[in-house]
N, C-alpha and C positions, 0 to 999 in steps of 0.2 A: 504493499500499500503506499502511496506516495506522502511526502509531508504535507502537501496541500490536503490530500483526502482525510489524513489524520486530524490535522488542525481544523478542519470543517466538521469532522466528525465530534471531536473534543468541544467544539463552541456548541455543537447542537446536544451534548450529553449536559453541559453544564447549563444551558438554557433551560433543559427538562428539568434539571434538580432544582434550579433556580424557580421555576414555574411552581414545582411540587412544594417547595418550601415555602414560597409566599401563600400556597392555598392553605398548606398546613398551620402558617400562622395565623391567617383569617379566620379559621376554623376555631383555632384556640382563643381567640379575642370573641368571635361570635358567642363560643358556649361561655366565656367568662361572663360577658355583658347580659346573657340571656339568665344566667344562675344568679348574678348580682340583682338583676331586675326582680327575679321571683322573690329573693330573699325580702327585698324591701317592700315589695307589693303585697305580698301575703301578709309579712307581719304587720303592716300599718294601714291598709286599706280597709275601709268601711264606708258604705254608702249613706247609712242614716244611723249613725250609732250603734247599737246593740240589735236594731231592728232588722231580721233576716241577714245577719252578720256573715253567717256561714255560706249562704249564697252568694253574698257579694265577695267575699273573699276567693271563692273559688272561680266567679267572673274573673277576678282580676289575675287568678293564676292561667286561668284559660287563655285570657287575653295575652300575657307574656307568651305562654306556650304556642299559641297560633301565630303572633307576630314573629317570633324568634326563630323558630325552628324550620319554616319553610327557607329562609336564608342558608341556616347550618345545613340543611339537606341538599340545597343546589350547590353550595361550596362543596359537598361530600360527593356529590356525583361527578363534577369536575375532576376533583382530586383523584377519585378512582379510575377515571377516564385516561388520566395524565399517567398513572401508574401502570395501567394494563397495557397502554401503546409504548411505554418505555422498554422496547423488547430487550435492549441490552441489559437491563438490570433484572430481567425475569429470574436468573438463576439465584442472585441474591435477595429478591423479595421472596422467593420461595423457601430459602434458606431462613430467613427473617420471619416468615410466617411460621414456620414448625418452632421456632425459638420462642416466638412471641404468641402463640397458639392461643385457644380458648382456655381459661382457667376454670376450675371446677364451679367458681361462682357465676362465670360468664355463661356455663353450661346450663346452671340452673336457672339464670334469667331468661334465657332464650326458651328453655322447657316449659316454664311457667307461661311466658308469652303465649307460647303454642296451645298449651291446655288450657288457659284462660279464654282464648279464642274458641277453641272447641267447646267449652262451657256456654258460650253463645247461642252456639247451635243446639246444642243438647237441651238447654233450658226452654227454648222456644218463647223467651220473653224479649224479644230482639230489641224493641225500643229500650225498655229499661236497661238490657244487658250492654247496649252500646254507651248509652250517656249516663245511667245510674239513677237511682232514686231521688225524687225531690228532696234539696235540702242535704244531700249528703254526696250525690254526684261521683260515686265510686265506679261507675261503668268500666267497659273495656278500654274506652278512649283514655281514662285515666290511667288505667294498667299500662297501657302503651306509653304514656307520658312519663310514668315514673321508670320505665325500663328506658325510654330514649334519654332521661337525665342522666342513669347511672352510664350509658354506653357512651354518651359524648364526654360526659366528666372524665370517664374512665380511659378513653383515648386520645382527648384533645383538654385535657386539664392542666395544663402547664402553668396556668395563671391560677391555680387552685388557691395561694395564699391569699390572693385578692378576693377571691370568692368567699372564703372563709371570713376574711376581714368583714366584709358585707352583711355576711350570715351572722357573725358574732357581734358587730356594731349594732344590727337591727335588735337582737335579742336582747343585748344590755338595756337598750331603751324600753323595750318591753317589759324586760323585768323590773326596771325601775318604776315604771307605771304602775305596776301590779301592786308592788309594796306600799306605794302612795296610796292605790284605792283601797289597800286594806286599812289604811290610817284615816280614811274618808276624806282623803285630799285628791282631788280630781282636776290634774292639769290639762286635760284634754275635752272636758266637757260631756264625757259620755253617761256622767251620772246623773245629768240634769233631768229632772222629772222622775226620777226612779225614787221607789220606796226603799227603806232598809232592807226589806227580803229580796228585793230584786237586785240590789247592791251586792247582797251575800253571794249570789248565783252568778254575778258577772265580773270579769277581771280583765284590765289592761285593754289591750286593742284586738283581743281574740274571742270575747265572749264568754260563753258559759266557761265555768271554772275549770270542766274536765278538759274542754277543748284547749284551753290554756296550759294545763299541767302537762298536756301530750305534746306541746310544742316546747315546754320548760324542759321536759325529761330529756327531749332529743338534744338541745342546744347546749345546757348546762355541762355536760360531761367533756364539752371541747375547751370552755374556758378552765376546768378543774385541771385538764391534761397540760395546759399552757402553764397554769402556775406550778404543777408537779414538776415538768421535764423541760422547760425553757432554761436555756442557759445564760441569756442576757437579762440582766437586772430589770431592764425596762420591761420587757415582755412578760417577767414572772410578776411584777409589779401591777400590771394590768390583769394579768390571768387572775391574780388575788382579788383586785376590786371586783371582777367580774364574778368570781367564785363568791364572795361574800354577798353581792346583790342577789345572786342565784340563790344562794341558801335562805336568804331572807324571803324570797318570795316562795321558795318550797316549803318552809315550815308554816306560812300563812294561806297559802292557797286552798288548804282544806279539802284534799283529796287523797283518802288512805292509799290509793294505788300508787301515788307518785312515791311514796316511801318503799314501796316494793322494786320500783325502777331504781331509785336510790340504792338500794342494797345491791341491786345487780351491777350497777357501773363502779359502785365503791369494791365489789368483790374483784371486780377485772383490774382496777387499779391497785390492789392489794397485791394481788399476782404477780404483776409486773414491777411494783415498787420494793419488793423484796431483794430483788437482784444488786441493788446498790444500797450504802449506807445514806447516802444524799436524800435519794428519793423516798426511802423508808422515813427519815426524818420529815419530809415533806408531806408525806401521806399522814403522818401523825398531826402535823399541823393542821392539815384539811379537816380531820375529824374533829379537833379541838375548835376548830372555826365554826364548824356545823352546830354544836352544842352550846357555844357561846352565842352566835346568833339568834339561836332559838331562845337564849334569855333574854338578850336585848331587844328582840322583837315583842317578848312578852310586856315589857314596860312601855316600849313605844306604841303598841295598840291600845294601851289604857288611856293614851290622851284623846282620842276620838273613839271610843268603843261603838261599835255597831252592836245594838242589843240583840239584832234578827240574825246575827252570826252565829250560829250553833256548830262548835266544832265536832269534827269526825274524832274516832277514838285515838289514832296516832297522833293527830295535830294537838289535841288535847293534852296527851301526855308529852309532847316535845314541848310545847309551851308553858304547861302548869305543872307536869308532874315533877315530884322529889327525885325521882330515880335518874333524870336526866341531870339533875346537879352532881350527883355521884357520878355519872357517866363523863360530864365535864371534868370533873377533878382526876378520874382515872385517865384521861387523855392528857391532861397537863401533867401528870406524874411520869407518863410514858414519854412525852417529849422531854423531860429533865432527866430521865434515864437514858436515853438516847444521847443527849448532851453531853451526859457526864462520862458515857463510855466512848465518846468521839474519837478518841485517841487509840483506842485498842483494836487488834486486828477484827476484820468485820469478816465474818463466815456466812457468806452468802448461800453457800447449799444448804446448811442448816436452815438458814431464814427462808429460803424458797420452799422448803418443805413446811413452814409455818404458813405461808400465802395458800398453799395446796390443802393443808389442813383446816383453813378457815373454810374454803369451798367445800370440802367434805362436811365440815360442820353445818354450814348453811343447808346444804341438801339433806343431812341429818334431821336438821330443824325442821325442813318442809315435810318430810315424811312423816315425823312425829306429830306435827300439826294436822295433817290431813287424817293419820290413824285417829287422832282424839277427836276430830271432827266426825268421823264416820261411827266411831265408838258411843260419842255422845248423842248423836241423832238416833241411834238405835236404842237409847238407854240402857247401854251395858255399864256405864260408869255410874256409881253410887258413892254415897258418903259424902266426905269432905270435897274430894277431887270433882265429883260429878255437881255438886254446889257452887264450887268456885268457877267452873268452866260455864256453867248455866249464866251466870253473871256478865260473861262477855259474850256479845251478840256474834263474833264471828266463830265460835265453837259450837253455835247451834244452828245446824243446817235445816233450813226451812224455804219455805217459797220468798219469804222475807230477806233472806240471806244477802249480804251484800248488795243493799238497795235494790232489792228485787232480781238480783241476778241468780238466785236459787231457783227460782220459777222459771225464768229465761233459758238457763242452761239445761235444766231438765226438760223443757219444751223441744229445744233445738236438738238435743240428743235422741229424744224420741222419734221427731221428725226425721232426722237422718237416717236412724234405724228402720223405719217404714217406707224408705224411697226405694225407687226401682234399681236395678243394677247399673243400668246406665246415669241415673242421677248419682248415685254413690262413687261412680268411677269418674264420671265427667262433669257433674255439678249442674246446678240450675241457672246458672249465669252470674257474671260479676254484678254485685250489688242488686241481686235478684231475690234475696232472702224474703222481703215483704212482698213482693209479687207471689213467689211460690206459697208462701204461707196465706195469702190471701185466696189463691187458688184452689189449694188442695187441705188446708187446716183453717178455713175462715170460721167456721162455728166455734171451734174450740178455742181459736185466739181472741175472740169475740167475748166467750165467757170468761175467759182470763183478763184481758185488757180492755175490755168494752171497745170505745171507737178509736182507741190510739193504735197507732200503726207500729208494730214490731218490726224494724228496719235491718236488726242485724241481732246476733246472739251475744253483743256486749264481751265477745271475746273474740278477738280478731282471728285467732288460729282456728276455732270452731267456725266463726263465720265463713272463711275461707274453705272450709272443708266442704260446708255446705253449698257454696256458691260456685267453686271451682272443681269439686270432687277430690277423690283421694289422689290422683294425680297431680291437678294443681295445688292441692295443700302440700304435697310432699317436697315439690320442687321449690314452692314460695318459702317453706321453712329451710329448705336447702340454702336458698340464697342468703339468710342471715347466719346459719348456722356453719356453712363453709368460710364465709366472709370471716366472721370472729375467730375461727381456728386459723386460718393463714394470716391474718392479721397480726394475731397474738404470737405467733411463731416467728414472726420477723419484724416485731414492734421495735427492737433496738436499732434499727436502719434508720428508723425515724418515727418521732414519738406521736405524730399524726395517726399512724396505724392504730397505736393504743386508744387514741381518742375516737377514732371511727369503731373499733371494735366496741368501746364502752358504750357509745350511742346506741349501737345495734343491741346490744344486750339490754340497756334501758327501755329502748323502743319494745322490745320483746317482753319485758317484764311488765312495763305499763300497760300494754294492748292485751296481756293476758284478761284483763278486766275492761277493757275499752275496744276501739274499733279503728279502722282505716279512717282518715280523713284529711283534707287540704291542709290543715295546720300543722300536720307532723310527717305524714308518709313521704310527701315530696323530698323533705330535708335529710330524712334518713336514707334515702337512696342517693340524694347529692354527696352526703358524707361517705356511705360505700364507694361511689365512683371516685372520690378522692382518696380514698384507702387503697382502691385497686390501682388506679394512675400512678401512686407513690410506690406501689409495690413493684409496679411494671417497670418504672424508671430506675428503681435500685436495682431490680434483676439484669436490667439492660446495662447498668454501668458496671455491674459485678463481672458481667460476662465479656 
């Protein structure tokens, strides 16, 4: 080949690479802009205060998705075309594809999208399956958007730090407003015209307190991770402020489910923090902050108390219980103990077993609690133990258990057991729980709940089982399970992997009692995408 031909070919290759690089860069910026806009819009948008705020937030979310993703998809098509027509790099791309192939989490994401689409056909409630029930909007189009969020961030999330800055910056303001709201200080005017009972039910810019809590438990672990692992003093200070305000909101939001989520993400952090003395010290500081903030908020909420705000069991315990003073004292002593031993050799292997023992202990506590609930509900326990447990509502399983979840879960399990094989395997359609109940169990549902619509099982995993069937539920749970496992195995490469894993566990724990909705599910898929991008980048650099 002559020199002129070689130079021409090199110029052509350089132009191809440049074009491809520009396209990749454009997709990275488009992805960052879409995600940042989503974080801000969903966090703050409300059309008319708390009136139909769920629909308003979904409208904002849908607008961002519909506005942004066509640009992303158009750039994606052009980018793929450039790569496919670059024949000289075909072998390189093939090897790169093998090296950077689908992860187990990617596989679960695609499989879930497939089986959720099959459930649309299986159920037969096509309109509801596509767009979702009124007020919830978690149909197949929403499931598709969650998958697109994950895929776009995991592949083109180079600017993930900017995305997380928008997410955490928005979350901090939402947390702060929620704390002020609990003190009956309303800087945004949402409480105008509401009575005390209504103010007890709504918080910040998110609406219903349970919806707000679902956002809180996904966003809070990110700030805690920054406080725990950041090396620069500035970022650690910002993470500390974020954590304090987040804890102040957590102990006053008045949803016991949030404490279940707290236990989940704190266990994740304990597992990873035991590997170094410094991070274990910081973990002890986080525990101390939590109980200290609870006591501070107890006094602050006395300034402008809301007589209509009735605390749930755990919230009352954190704010008013004497045992939390003991736990605060224990955490302070533990911090002092670690400080005194700061110059002694740190036995990381032994401390790692402490973290694992804590996880096993938590699992044992759950098993014991479930066993006690079963025995208590059947009247097996008697004497002092039975009387003691009868005084705690959570140990008495009945229709009213968990604010009515006992009845709902029993009904959902019975409904699934009576479904056809087709519906068991493939489901009745995304967000079609209420449609199926009305069509197949309308009379029974009316006797139990009257004119109220049962939109979901108030347990995301049980709802997913009904809506997308066994196949869809297995792969949906697989998304979270595989991501958490993979991120925790590699978290030392980047602490944001621990943050993503902690948020995923927190989401799973909270939504054991709640449901998919626009205030939390897009954000957990965003964080899973960030974790996947970080993991792929670190793997690429190592290779």
